[in-house]
C-alpha positions in Angstrom: -54.8 6.9 39.8 -54.8 6.2 36.1 -54.1 9.8 35.3 -51.2 10.0 37.6 -49.6 6.9 35.9 -50.2 8.5 32.4 -48.5 11.6 33.5 -45.8 10.0 35.3 -45.1 7.6 32.2 -45.2 11.0 29.9 -42.8 12.8 32.1 -40.2 9.9 32.0 -40.5 9.6 28.3 -40.1 13.5 27.8 -37.0 13.3 30.1 -35.3 10.4 28.1 -36.2 11.8 24.9 -34.7 15.4 25.8 -31.6 13.4 27.1 -30.9 11.9 24.1 -31.3 14.9 22.0 -29.2 16.8 24.3 -26.2 13.9 24.0 -26.4 14.2 20.2 -26.1 17.9 20.1 -22.9 17.6 22.1 -21.1 15.2 20.0 -17.6 16.1 18.7 -18.5 14.8 15.1 -21.7 13.6 13.3 -22.9 10.0 13.5 -22.8 7.8 10.6 -25.9 8.1 8.4 -28.8 5.8 9.1 -32.5 5.6 9.2 -34.6 8.0 11.2 -35.8 6.5 14.2 -38.7 6.6 16.7 -38.3 8.7 20.0 -36.9 6.4 22.6 -37.2 3.2 20.9 -34.9 4.3 17.9 -34.7 2.1 15.1 -36.2 -1.1 16.6 -38.6 -1.4 13.5 -36.1 -1.9 11.2 -34.2 -4.9 12.9 -35.3 -8.1 11.0 -35.9 -11.5 12.8 -34.6 -13.5 9.8 -31.5 -13.5 7.4 -30.3 -10.0 9.0 -27.6 -9.7 6.4 -30.0 -9.1 3.6 -31.8 -6.1 5.5 -28.2 -4.9 6.4 -27.4 -4.9 2.7 -30.6 -3.0 1.8 -29.5 -0.4 4.4 -26.1 -0.2 2.7 -27.5 0.7 -0.5 -29.5 3.5 1.1 -26.9 5.0 3.4 -23.4 3.7 2.5 -20.7 1.6 3.7 -21.4 2.7 7.5 -24.8 2.5 8.8 -25.9 4.1 12.3 -28.9 2.4 14.3 -29.9 3.1 17.8 -32.3 1.1 19.8 -33.5 2.5 23.3 -30.3 4.4 23.1 -28.1 1.6 22.5 -25.8 2.4 19.2 -25.4 -0.2 16.6 -23.2 0.1 13.5 -23.4 -2.0 10.4 -20.6 -2.3 8.3 -21.3 -3.0 4.7 -18.0 -2.2 3.3 -14.8 -4.4 3.7 -12.3 -1.4 4.0 -14.1 0.3 6.9 -14.2 -3.1 8.7 -10.7 -3.7 8.3 -9.6 -0.2 9.1 -11.8 -0.6 12.4 -11.3 -4.3 13.5 -7.6 -4.8 12.4 -5.9 -1.2 12.1 -7.6 -0.2 15.4 -8.2 -3.4 16.9 -7.3 -2.2 20.4 -10.6 0.0 20.5 -12.8 -2.3 18.4 -12.0 -5.9 20.0 -14.4 -5.9 23.0 -15.9 -9.3 22.6 -15.1 -12.9 23.8 -11.8 -14.2 22.4 -11.8 -17.6 20.8 -8.1 -18.8 21.1 -6.6 -22.4 21.4 -6.2 -23.2 25.0 -3.8 -25.7 24.1 0.0 -24.7 23.4 2.0 -26.9 21.1 5.7 -26.7 20.6 5.8 -28.3 17.3 3.9 -28.0 13.9 4.1 -31.7 13.6 1.9 -32.1 16.7 -1.1 -30.5 14.9 -0.5 -32.1 11.6 -0.3 -35.7 12.9 -3.8 -35.0 14.7 -5.4 -33.5 11.7 -4.1 -36.2 9.3 -5.3 -38.9 11.5 -8.6 -37.4 12.0 -9.0 -36.9 8.2 -8.4 -40.4 7.4 -10.9 -41.8 10.1 -13.5 -39.1 8.3 -12.7 -40.4 4.9 -13.2 -44.1 5.9 -16.4 -43.2 7.6 -18.0 -41.8 4.4 -16.7 -44.4 2.5 -18.5 -46.9 4.7 -21.7 -44.8 5.1 -21.8 -41.8 2.7 -25.5 -41.3 3.4 -24.8 -40.1 6.9 -21.8 -37.7 5.8 -23.2 -34.7 7.8 -22.8 -36.7 11.0 -19.4 -37.8 10.0 -18.4 -34.0 9.3 -19.7 -33.2 12.8 -17.6 -35.9 14.7 -14.5 -34.8 12.5 -14.8 -31.1 13.4 -15.4 -32.0 17.1 -12.8 -34.7 17.3 -9.9 -32.5 16.1 -10.6 -29.8 18.8 -11.1 -32.6 21.6 -7.9 -34.2 20.5 -5.7 -31.1 20.3 -7.2 -29.5 23.6 -7.5 -32.7 25.9 -5.9 -35.6 24.1 -9.4 -37.0 24.0 -10.2 -39.5 20.9 -13.5 -39.5 20.0 -15.6 -42.3 19.1 -16.3 -42.8 15.4 -20.0 -42.6 15.8 -22.4 -41.1 18.6 -19.6 -39.8 20.8 -21.3 -38.3 23.7 -18.9 -35.6 24.1 -19.0 -34.4 20.6 -22.8 -34.5 20.8 -22.6 -32.3 24.0 -20.2 -29.8 22.6 -22.1 -29.5 19.3 -25.4 -28.7 21.3 -23.5 -26.3 23.4 -22.0 -24.4 20.4 -25.6 -24.5 18.6 -26.8 -22.4 21.5 -23.6 -20.4 21.6 -23.9 -19.3 18.1 -27.6 -18.5 18.6 -27.0 -16.3 21.5 -24.3 -14.3 20.2 -25.7 -13.6 16.8 -26.0 -10.1 15.3 -29.6 -10.1 15.8 -30.2 -12.6 18.9 -32.4 -11.5 21.8 -34.2 -8.2 22.6 -32.7 -8.4 26.2 -29.3 -7.8 24.8 -30.7 -4.6 23.7 -32.9 -3.9 26.6 -30.9 -5.3 29.7 -33.8 -4.1 32.0 -35.8 -6.7 30.5 -34.0 -9.3 32.7 -36.2 -8.2 35.4 -39.4 -9.1 33.9 -41.1 -12.1 35.2 -41.0 -15.3 33.2 -44.9 -15.5 32.8 -45.0 -12.0 31.1 -45.6 -12.2 27.1 -42.8 -12.3 24.9 -40.2 -13.6 27.5 -39.5 -17.0 25.9 -35.7 -16.2 26.1 -36.0 -17.0 29.7 -37.1 -20.4 29.1 -34.2 -20.8 26.5 -31.6 -19.1 28.9 -32.4 -21.9 31.5 -32.1 -24.5 28.9 -28.9 -23.2 27.9 -27.5 -22.8 31.3 -28.1 -26.3 31.9 -26.2 -27.3 29.0 -23.2 -25.0 29.9 -23.1 -26.5 33.3 -22.4 -29.8 31.8 -19.7 -28.2 29.6 -18.2 -26.1 32.2 -14.7 -27.5 31.4 -15.1 -27.1 27.5 -13.6 -24.0 26.4 -15.2 -21.4 23.9 -12.6 -22.7 21.8 -15.2 -24.9 20.2 -16.4 -22.3 18.2 -13.7 -23.4 16.0 -15.5 -26.8 15.7 -18.6 -25.1 14.3 -16.6 -23.3 11.8 -14.9 -26.2 10.2 -18.0 -28.4 10.3 -20.1 -25.7 8.7 -17.3 -24.9 6.3 -17.2 -28.7 5.1 -21.0 -28.6 4.7 -20.4 -25.4 2.4 -18.1 -27.3 0.5 -20.3 -30.4 -0.2 -23.1 -28.1 -1.3 -20.8 -26.1 -3.8 -19.6 -29.2 -5.3 -23.1 -30.5 -6.1 -23.8 -27.2 -7.8 -20.4 -27.0 -9.8 -19.3 -30.2 -10.9 -16.9 -28.9 -13.6 -14.9 -27.1 -11.1 -15.0 -30.2 -9.0 -13.7 -32.4 -11.7 -10.6 -29.9 -12.4 -9.5 -30.1 -8.9 -9.7 -33.9 -9.0 -7.7 -33.8 -12.1 -5.0 -31.7 -10.5 -5.1 -33.9 -7.3 -4.4 -36.9 -9.5 -1.5 -35.3 -11.6 0.3 -33.9 -8.6 -0.2 -36.7 -6.1 -1.0 -39.6 -8.4 -4.2 -41.8 -8.2 -5.4 -43.0 -5.0 -2.9 -41.0 -2.9 -4.4 -38.6 0.0 -3.2 -35.1 0.2 -1.3 -33.6 3.2 -0.7 -30.1 4.4 2.9 -30.2 2.7 1.1 -30.6 -0.5 -1.1 -27.5 -0.2 1.3 -25.3 -2.1 1.3 -27.7 -5.0 -2.4 -27.7 -5.5 -3.3 -24.2 -6.7 -6.8 -25.1 -8.3 -7.6 -27.1 -5.1 -6.7 -24.0 -3.0 -8.7 -21.6 -5.2 -11.6 -23.9 -5.5 -12.2 -24.1 -1.6 -11.3 -20.1 -1.3 -14.3 -19.6 -3.7 -16.4 -21.8 -1.8 -15.7 -19.8 1.4 -16.5 -16.6 -0.5 -19.6 -17.8 -2.4 -21.4 -19.9 0.5 -20.4 -17.5 3.4 -19.5 -19.5 6.6 -20.8 -16.5 9.0 -22.8 -13.8 7.1 -22.6 -11.4 10.0 -19.6 -12.9 12.0 -19.7 -12.2 15.6 -20.3 -8.8 17.0 -17.5 -6.4 18.5 -18.0 -3.6 20.9 -16.1 -0.3 21.1 -14.1 0.2 24.2 -13.7 4.2 24.0 -15.2 7.0 21.8 -13.6 7.4 18.2 -13.5 9.5 15.3 -13.6 7.2 12.0 -13.8 8.5 8.5 -15.4 11.9 9.9 -17.9 10.3 12.0 -18.2 9.9 15.7 -18.3 6.3 17.1 -19.7 6.2 20.7 -18.1 4.1 23.4 -20.3 0.8 23.7 -21.5 0.8 20.1 -22.0 -2.7 18.8 -20.1 -3.2 15.5 -21.7 -5.7 13.1 -19.8 -6.6 9.9 -21.9 -7.9 7.0 -19.5 -10.3 5.3 -22.3 -11.6 3.0 -22.1 -7.9 1.4 -18.2 -7.9 1.5 -18.4 -11.1 -0.7 -20.8 -9.7 -3.1 -19.2 -6.3 -3.6 -18.4 -5.8 -7.4 -15.7 -3.4 -6.4 -14.0 -6.2 -4.7 -15.1 -9.1 -6.7 -15.5 -9.4 -10.5 -18.8 -10.8 -11.2 -19.6 -11.6 -7.6 -22.3 -13.8 -8.4 -20.7 -16.1 -10.5 -18.5 -19.1 -9.1 -15.2 -18.7 -10.6 -12.1 -20.3 -8.6 -10.0 -18.5 -11.4 -10.5 -15.3 -9.5 -7.7 -16.4 -6.8 -5.4 -17.7 -9.4 -4.1 -14.6 -11.0 -4.2 -15.9 -14.2 -3.8 -12.9 -16.6 -5.1 -10.6 -13.8 -4.7 -9.7 -10.2 -5.9 -12.0 -7.5 -8.9 -10.9 -5.7 -9.1 -10.5 -2.1 -8.9 -13.8 -0.1 -12.0 -13.9 1.9 -10.3 -15.7 5.0 -9.3 -12.4 6.0 -13.0 -11.7 7.1 -14.0 -15.3 7.8 -11.4 -16.1 10.4 -11.1 -12.7 11.9 -9.1 -9.5 11.3 -5.5 -8.7 11.8 -2.3 -10.6 12.3 -3.5 -12.7 15.2 -6.5 -14.0 13.1 -4.1 -15.6 10.4 -1.0 -16.4 12.4 -0.9 -19.4 14.8 2.9 -20.0 14.7 3.1 -23.0 17.0 0.3 -25.0 15.2 0.6 -24.4 11.5 2.8 -22.6 9.2 3.0 -18.8 9.3 -0.4 -17.4 7.7 -2.5 -20.6 8.0 -5.1 -20.5 10.6 -5.7 -23.9 12.3 -9.6 -24.1 11.3 -8.5 -23.2 7.7 -6.0 -26.0 7.7 -8.5 -28.5 8.9 -11.1 -27.4 6.3 -8.5 -27.7 3.6 -7.3 -31.0 4.5 -10.7 -32.5 5.0 -11.9 -31.1 1.8 -9.3 -31.8 -0.4 -9.1 -35.4 0.6 -12.7 -35.7 -0.1 -12.0 -34.6 -3.5 -9.2 -37.2 -3.9 -11.4 -39.9 -2.6 -15.1 -39.5 -4.0 -17.3 -37.6 -6.7 -19.9 -35.4 -5.2 -23.1 -35.4 -7.0 -26.6 -34.2 -6.1 -29.5 -37.0 -5.9 -31.3 -37.8 -9.1 -35.0 -38.7 -9.5 -35.1 -39.1 -13.3 -33.2 -35.7 -13.4 -30.6 -33.7 -11.7 -31.7 -32.2 -8.2 -29.8 -29.2 -7.2 -30.0 -28.3 -3.4 -31.3 -25.0 -2.6 -29.0 -23.1 0.0 -30.9 -21.0 2.4 -28.7 -20.1 5.3 -30.4 -19.6 8.8 -29.3 -17.0 11.5 -26.4 -17.4 14.0 -23.0 -16.0 14.4 -21.7 -19.3 12.8 -24.1 -20.2 10.1 -25.7 -23.4 8.9 -28.0 -24.3 6.1 
């Protein structure tokens, strides 16, 4: 009996291996370069469980801007070069945009409708920090969730401990974890969904049940709340950056006082008059990347890109973390320098928002909500951060000496630290 089982397993293994080899021999162009994988299992051994963007960057140094991996016949492409990412996901977006869409479900006829909500929520946010500065992270979560709830449903969140904000934040935490670039093995091996719950290594089944319970409670809450997560994380990254770069913070505060007058809060109409504030927040977005790997895309049809064959169904993962540290794109990329976006005596460097908020025209233009070229999430982050700069000095805690926070990002499609 055991012998029969062994021969059956060996036969299946051999047939699968033969099928995969024949499929590769019939390709119209070579696959992108990548590490050699095991038969059947492919490159499962190179997929890390933590801080995947660092491993992706390492693979990029070995194999180039496009890296091909395969796990149990499922193709995965890692993009470590921003040009390839833009060419695929923006220029050829029809073939590379097979993923959930995160669009505003509400529709507004006037820009002022968005501005009014944003300004009101920002003032509540600043007042909350002024009252309880030690809990600024909770205020940031309420601010981010409050904007989306107000715009989408007309719901005004409570200043503290709002149940719907809490529920949505929990749901979005699960969403970020489950759609991350390296989330769960069942996404790579769909057949695992039939494995019984008691089987070793199936903790994801328990998590799936927990997530399903949360999603049942938020059945009427759209995927748009991904923007809440991005706004909140972006503001947290801003606070982190300001504790580490106080000289740049002071320069921005001087500009705010000179342009607006001491004690006045900025509005979106002031944005074009505050170039250093703009450059500072853009550099925060680059240096403290919101989503190191972003949300994966998938290919809808076979394609030839840059001489390489890209099979239908390939999972596309962008390594934004590497994009923002590429010396070909950013001069001295490890240095925090807002001047790179001012164009003083040199050309402006690439704006990271192109990659943070998506690719192509639709990612930058929400014409009924904000001025052309301004993403709603970007507008919310800018107004909140500029208002904080106008109202507070941000410093790290001191215990006899200055204590700098040590940023260590955790995994997810939208990253926190």
